[in-house]
N, C-alpha and C positions, 0 to 999 in steps of 0.2 A: 332399332335403338341407336340414337345418334348423339347421346349426351357426352360420350368420351370417344372422339375420333380415333380410329385405329384399333379399338378393342371390341371384341365380339361379346356383347352382353345379351345375346339372344337366349341364353340359358340362365340368366340372372346375374347378380352382382355379389361376389364374395364379401364377407363382412370386413376383411382387411382392406379391400379396395374402397368400400363404402366409407370407412373411417378415414382412410388416407386422402380420399378426394375431398371430403368435407374439411379436413385439416389444412389442405393445401390451397383452399380458396378464400379470398377475402369477401366477407359477407357484409360487414359494416365498417365504418371508420373506427379507429382506435380499438380494434378487436385484439384479443389475446387468446391464449390457449384455453382459458376457462370458458370463454364464449363458445368456442368450437366444441368443447366437451358438452356444453349445455345443448347445442344443436344436435349432436349425435344422440344424446339422451332423449331429447324431445321427438326425434324422428325415427327412433327405434321402436318397432313393435315387440315389446318384451315377451309376448307369448310366442313369437316366431323370430327371435333375435338373430338366428343364423340362417334363416331361409333366404336363399339368393334371389328368388322371385319377389318375395316381400321386400327385401332390401332394395332391389332395383326400383320397385314402385315408390318406396319411400325416398329414394334419391331423386326420382322425378318430382315427387311432391315438394321436397325442400326447394328445388330450383324453381318450380312453378310458383310456390308461395312467395318466395323472396323476390323473384324477378317480375312477376305479372300480377298475381292476385292481391298481395298486400298493397303495392302501389296503386292498383286500380280501386281498391276499397278506400284508400286514403284520398284519392282524387274525388271519388263519388261523395265522400263526406264533406270535402271542401266545397264542392258545388252546392250541396244541400245547405251548408252553413250560410252560403251567400244567397240562398232562396232561389236558386236556379232549378227549374224542373229537370229531374235527373232520372234516367231509366237505365237499369243495370241488367246484364244478361250473362249467361254462361252457356256455351255450346256444349251439349252433353252427348252428342252422337256424331258419327262420321260415316261417310258412304262405305257400305260393305264391299263394294266392288274394287276398292283400292287396296291391293295386297299389302299386308303388314301395317296398315294404317291403324294406329291405336287412338284411344280417346285423346282429343287434341288438348294441348297445354300451351297456351300462348299463341295459338295458330288460328284464332277465330276468324281473322280476315280471309285467310286462304281457304279455310274450310267453308266459311259462309259463301265465298265466291263459287266454290264447287256446287253447293246447293242452289246458289242464285242462278247459275247457268244451266242447270239440269244435266251436267256432264256425268256420264257413267251412272246415272240413277236407274235402278231396275225395280226396286220394291215400291209398293204403294206407300209405305211409311216415308221413304226418302223423298218421293215426289210430293207428298203432302207437306213435309217440312220445307221443301224448296219453295212451294207456293206460299206457305205461311211467312217465311223469311222475306220474300218479295213484297208481300202485303204489308208487313210491319215496317220495313225500311221505306217503302213508298209512302205510307201514311205519315211517317215521321218527317220525311223530306217535304211533304205538302203542308203539314199543319204543326209540326213540332210535337205531335202526340201520336205514338205508334198505334193507338186504338181507333183513330179517326182519320178519314171518313169511312173506312171499310173495317168494321170490327170483326174479330175472330171469336171463336168459341171461348177463349180464355182472355180475360182482360189483363193487360200488362200494367201493374201498379207502379206508381212512382217510388223511387228509392227514398226512404226517409230515415232520419237519425233514430227514430223509435223502433221501427219494425225491420228496416234494412231488407226489404223485399226485393227479389229479382226474378227474372223469368228464365227458367231452364228450357233451352231450345232442344226439342226432340220431337219425334212424330206426335207425341202427346204433350203439348205445351203444359208446363207445370210452374206454378208460382211457389217459390221457396223463400226462405228468410235466413239471415245471418250466416253467410257463407263461411264455413270453417272458422267459427268464432274463436276457438282456443288458439289456432295458429295465427289468425289475424291479430289477436291481442299480443301474441308473442312478438311479431314483427313490428307492429305499429305502436305498441305501448311499452311492453317490457324492455325490449332491446334498446329503444331510444332512451329509456329512463336510466339504464345502467351503463351504456357505452361511454358516456361522458366521464365516468370515473375510472375507466379502464386505461391502462398504459399500453399503447399499441406495440405489437410485435412486427407489424409490416404496414406499409402505406396502402391505403384503399384506392382501388380504381373504380369503385362503385359508389354512386350517391346513396346515402343511407335514408331510409324512411324515418319519419318523425311523427310522434303523436302530438306535438305541440301545435296549437291552432291559432297562433297569432296571425294578424292580417298579412304580413309579408310572406310568411311561409305558405299560407293558404293560396295567395296569389301565385306564388311560384309553382305550387302543385297544379293549379288550374291551367297555367300557361303550358307546363310540360304535358298535361293531359290533352290540351287542345292541339298542341303541335304533334303529339303522337297520333291523335285522331286524323289530323290533316294528312300526315305522311302515309298513314294506313289507307285512307280513302284514295289517295293518289296511286298507291300501289295496286289497289283493287281495280281502279280505272285502267291503268296500264296493262294489267293482266287481262282484263276483259277485252281491250283493244287487240292485244296480241292473240288471244284465243279466237276472236272474231276474224282477224286477218288470216290466221292459219286455216280456219274452217272454210273461208271463202276461196282461198288458194286451192285447197284440196278439192272443193266442189268444182272449180273451173277445170282442174286437171282431170277429174272424173268425167265431166261433160265433154271435154276435148277427146278423151280416149273413146268414149261411147260414140262420138261423132265420127272418129276415124274408123271404128269398127263397122259402122253402118254405111 
C-alpha cells in the first residue's frame, strides 16, 4: 500500500486517519469543509464504518475515482459527443506472480505492459489475457477497431452515451456498462454543480472535473485525454525498450559464461 508514504497500512487504515487524510487534501476548486464531510460520508461503508480494511479500500476508491475514473469517463463522453469512435476498458486482474500486487488503480499502462510482454506469467488465464490484449491493441493500431481484423470470442462494443459499455479485461473478457454510476455522477455532475457556490478554504492544486459540455470545455478535455494517451504510450514504449535491452544483455552474459565453461 503506497497511498501514504511512510505509513504502514498493510493492516488497514484507522478511521481517524481516513477522515484526516480526506480533510487535508484538495479535491476540487473552491472546496470547503462541507464538501470534505460529504466525501467522507459518501465513501464510508456504514455497515463497516470502523473496519480498517474496508476503510483502506474506500480510501483507494476515492483516490481512484477522483484522479482516474471520473476524468476518464468525462473524456470518453466528450469524444462520443464529437462522434469519435471510442472504446473504453478497465483492467480487472493482475499477474499473481507479482508479490503484494493488488487490483490496479490507474496503473493500466504498466500492468498491460506486463501482460503484453508475457513477463512472469505462469497461469493459463494470465497467458490467455496477455494474448487477448496483444490482439486487441494490434487490431486497434491497424484498423481503429479492436475487433478487426482478428476477432476474439467477445466483441468490444463502442462506448456510447446511452449504454456506456466498456470491456473488462480479465482471462474471461466481459462487457460491462455504466462504471460506478453513483460515484461518477458525484464527481462529474454533483460536485461541479455545487462547488461554484462554495467559499474556498484553500487554493486547489488540482484541476476540477466539470459536467458542463460546452464546446471549449469538451475540446480541453479531449486535448488532455490525447496528451495523456500519448505520454502513456511513450512510457510503454520506453519500458519495452528497457526490458528488451536488459533481457538481451542477460542473454549475452549467460551465453558468455556458458562459452567459458565449455
